[in-house]
N, C-alpha and C positions, 0 to 999 in steps of 0.2 A: 350075277351081274351085279355092278357097284354102281352108284347113282353120280351122275355128273352135275355138277352146280354149274351154272351157266349164270354168273353175275354181271348185273349191267346197271345203268344209273335208275331204271324204274323198276328194279324187281327182281325174282328169282325164278326160272325155270328148271325144269329137270328132264333128264334123257337117260338113255343106257349106254353108259362108257366106262371105262377106268379114266378117261380123260376128261380134267375140267377145262372149262372156257370161261375167261372173264373176257366182256367187252369194254372198252375204255375208249372214251370218246373225246379225248384231250391226248395228243402225244406226249405232252410235257408232263402229263400223270403216267404215261407208260413206256417213257424213255429210261426210266431209273430201273426197269426191269432186264437182267441179262445185259448189263454194261459190258462185260466182257464175252461176250458170245460170239459164235462163228458169224460171217456176215461177209457179203460184198460190198464193195465200195459204195453201192446205192443204198445199202442199211445203215450206212455210217450215220451217227449222230448229226453232224454239220449237213449232211444231204438232206436229211429227214426233218430235221428242224426247219431248215431253210423252206423246205417243199411245204411243209403243214402252215408256214407262217405266209409263204407267197400265194398258194392255191387255195384261198379262204373262201370261197364259193362252193365247196363241197364238203359233206360231214364226215369228219375222222371217224374212223371204226376201226380201233387196232385190237385184234384177238391175243390175248396171253394166255399159253395153252401149260397146263401145268398137269402132273400126275396127282390123280384125285385121292388117291392114298396117302401120300406124303405131303403135298402140298408144292412140292418142288417143282419151278419152272421149266418148262420143255422148250419153249420157243415164244416168239413174237412175232405176227404176221402184221405188219404195217399196211391197211387198208383204208379205203374210203366207202361211201355211198353217195349215189347221186341219180337222178332220173334222166332217162334218156329215152324220148319217142313213148314215156308213160310206162315206161319199164325201171323199176327201181334195181339198179344194179350195183353190185359189191364188188369192189377191185382192188388190186394194188395204189398205193399212194403214187402214181405215175404220171397219167396224162401225157405220154409220149416223151419224155425228158429222161429217164434212166432206160440205159441199154439193158437191165437185166431187173428181175423183180424176185424176191426170195424171203422165206421166214429168216429171222434171226435164230440161232439154234445154240442151246446152252451147251458149254464148253466140255460139260461130261454126261451129254444127254447119249444113252446107248439105245439106238434104234434099230431093232430087225427089222424085217420085211412086214412081221405083224402091228409092230409098234407104229411103222410109218401108215399103213391102212389104216389104224385106229385112229390117229392123228386126223388125217383126211376127212374119214367118216364122222368123228365129232365135230370138226368146224362146220361140215354140212349141215349136220342135223342142228348145232347149235343156231346156227344164222336161220333156220327154218322156224326155229323156236321163238324168236324175237318178237314182239309186237310190232316192229316196223313193216312186217310183212313184205320183205325180199323178193323179188322174182327170180334172180340172177344172179350167179358168182362166175366172174371172168378172172380167171389167174392167168397173165400173159407173160410172155418171155420168161420162163422159169429156167435158170441153169438147172442141170441133174445133181450137182452137189454143192452145197456151200462149204467152204474151209475144209475140203476134204469129207465132209460127211454127207451122206445121202440126203438129198431133198425129200421130207417125205410127204410134200404138196404134189409133186410131180405123179405119185401114183394114182391121183386122181384122173389122170390123162393120158396121153402117150409120147413118151420121148420122142422130141425132134417134130413135134406136130407144129409148131410155130412156123409163121412164114418168114419169120426172121431169125438170123443164126450169129453169134459172136465170130469174129475174125482175128485168132489169136496168131502172135509171132511168139514163139518160143526162142530163148536166146541162152548161151553157154556163156561161159566167164568172161571168153576173149572177144572184145566187140569187132578187132579186126577180122577175125572168122566170119561175123556176120556180114560185115562191110562186102567182103569177097563173094559172099554169096548172093549178092545184090548188083554186083559189080555194073550188070547191063542197066541200071537206071542211073549211071554216071552222076551220084551224088558230091564225088569228090570235085568233079568239074562244074559241077552248079554253083557251087561253095565259091570256088576260084571266080566265077565270071561276077557273083555276086560281090565278092571281097574288093572287086575294083571299083566300086563305088565308095566315095568318100564317108569315112565313119562307119563301114558295115561292120555288123556286128550280130550275134546271136544273143539275147537275153530272156533272161526267167525272171520274171517280177519276184523283187525281195519282199514287196509291203503291198499292202491294202490298196494304196493311192494307185500305185503303179500298176497294179493289177486291175484296178477300175477304168484306169486309162486306156489300156490295152483291150477290155471288154468293150469300151466306147467304139473304138476303132474297128473290131470285129463285127459289130452291128452294122456299122454302116457299110463295110466289103461286103459281108454276106447278103444285106439286102440289096445291095448294087447288082453283085451275081444274079439274085434270085430274079430281080427284075429282067434281066438280060435272057434270062432263061424263060420267062413269063410264069413263073412259079409264085406261089403266095409264101409269105416270109412271116413268122409270128415270134421269134425268138428275143425281137425289140420290143415287142409291146410291154406295157407297164408291169403284167404279172410276170413274165417270162425274164423280163432287164431284172426286175427285183429279185427272182430266183436267183440267176447266176450272180450277181455281185453279192448277194447274201453266201452264197458258198463260197465265194473267194475270201469274202470277210473274214469268215469262220476259221476257213481252211489255208490260207495261203502261208502263215506263219510256220504251221507244222507239216507243211509239205503234202498235204491232203489236197488242195486244189492248186493244180500248177497251169500257170497262164505264161505262154512264151512268143517270142517275137522275133522276126527279122528285122532289123531297125539300121537306116543309114542315115545321111544327113538330109537326104531327099523325104525322109518320112518312116511309117512304118509300112514294111512292104508285105509282111504276113503273120498272122498270128496263130495262136492253137490253145485251146482249152481243153483241161483233162483232169482227171482225180486218180489219186494213188492210194492204193491199200498195200501193204506191206511190199511184197517184191511184185506187184501186179499193177499197171497204169491201163486207164480207158483214154484214150483219144475220144472226145467229144465233139469239137467243134474246131473248123479250120477256116482260115479266111485268107485273100490275097488282094493286093491291089490293082490287079487287072492284067489283060493281055499285053501291057508296055513291058512287064516283066517275066514274060515267060520264057526267055533266054536262061533263066536260072532256075525255074519251075519251082516257084517261090512254096506254092502249097506242100509238095512233095519235101523241099528242103529244109522247110521249119519243122517237119514231123520228123526227118530224119536226124535233125539236130537234136530235137527234144528225145529222140530215143536215146542218143547216144550219150547225153548228160546225165539222164535219169541210169542207165545200164550201169554209169562209173559211180551212181550213188545206190548200185545194187538190185535196180528193179529189173527182172529177168524174164518176165510175161507182160506182154504188151498188146491189148485188146484195141483194133483200131475199128471198133465200132460195129454197128449192126447193118449198115447197107453194105451192099455186095460190089462196090465199084472195081474196077479192072486195076486200078494200083495198089490195092490191096493183097492181091496175089502177086504183084510185082515186089511188093513188101516182104513176100514169104508166107502170108498169113493163111492159115487155115480154118475152115470153117467149124464153128462149134455148135452142134444143135440147142436150141432151146425150146421147151415145151409150153404148148397153150392149154388151158383148161377150162370149160364151160359146164357148169351144172346148173339146172334148171332148179330153182328153189320153191316154184309156184308153177300151177298151170300156164299162168300168164308167160312166164318165162321159158316154158318149153320149146316153143317154136323157133326161140334165138337159140337156144340151146343146140336144137337139132341141126340150124341153117350153120351155127359155128362148126359142127361136128361134119357137117358135107363139106364147108369150105378146107377142114383140115384133111378131110380123106382125098380130095382132090388135087391137093398139095402132091400126095405122092405119085402123081399121074400128071406131069405139067402140060402134057400136049392136050390132055381131057380139059385139065384147068382152063387154059386159055381158050378151048371152044366153048366152054362154060360161059367164059366172060364176055364173048365176044355177044353169044347170045343174050344175054342179060343186058349189052350195051355198056357194061362198066368193068373196071377190074376186080378181081376178088380181093378182098379186104380180110 
């Protein structure tokens, strides 16, 4: 066996693997590694740079994984560490704003099943060896593949173990064919109803100033809606507002951040925010002006108009986000499983890992999960 070097800011520890792990505590230092790697939209530099800048009350912990023999980079895992209920937790840089999480993979990394298992094992071993004395590794909402390559960290868990899933619409080259497949939604009729209003138009933000104006409207409309539902709304607090605006600031010009709206002389009727990576678009937030506009279904309409516009620009894969609302089935979305991983890094973390595994197991049996949730007096999380 070869020796793995786990290099960090405060020393060097050793283990037994062919995989070397560097832990970097500053995203800007890690960002130069694997610039051209396979990634989802949520490992894009614009997303992660904005994330680490906005969520500055947690400690960055980025794992740079390389071949111990050649020193060649294999993957970068953007993570954080924080303390919850006295337990020191390591997890992805997410905190609920990303639809999925994954490592960034080298374009030429050849990872067979043995290599993928080695990477997961080396990461766990390296975390246990750090002087931080972490208790629990939680890797949530992982796709099985990243850029068509198998995600090596999924081997630490069971595919589909997450309570959340993607909702993907795959289209061909003819958008008219797709429109015909969702004709029961009556989107053309909704557009005609909306178009009767003076100055009615669909708009995609062309610059940062306009994107920020649309996000301001979105925050107000979403907060109003959440209050009506009696739900807590946090996406307009100082941290989240700064994050979304920074993503827009960095990504609007290049088409990575996509902010769209239905607008007329009476004001902004609906908005949508998403991110684009290659031929894939992720819809992340939608808002509308309320029940007085229900005749044109503005939330659905702004979504469909966004999809039509991006399809004309070459997008063929539309992920309508991780919630399973009924309208996504009406858009033709198919569920894509995601994977959760929980690994105890110390005896203190073991009960939390066991609880996570139990919850994952119950999700395979919905009736039993509902019974357990009622017995505990709360929903399974």
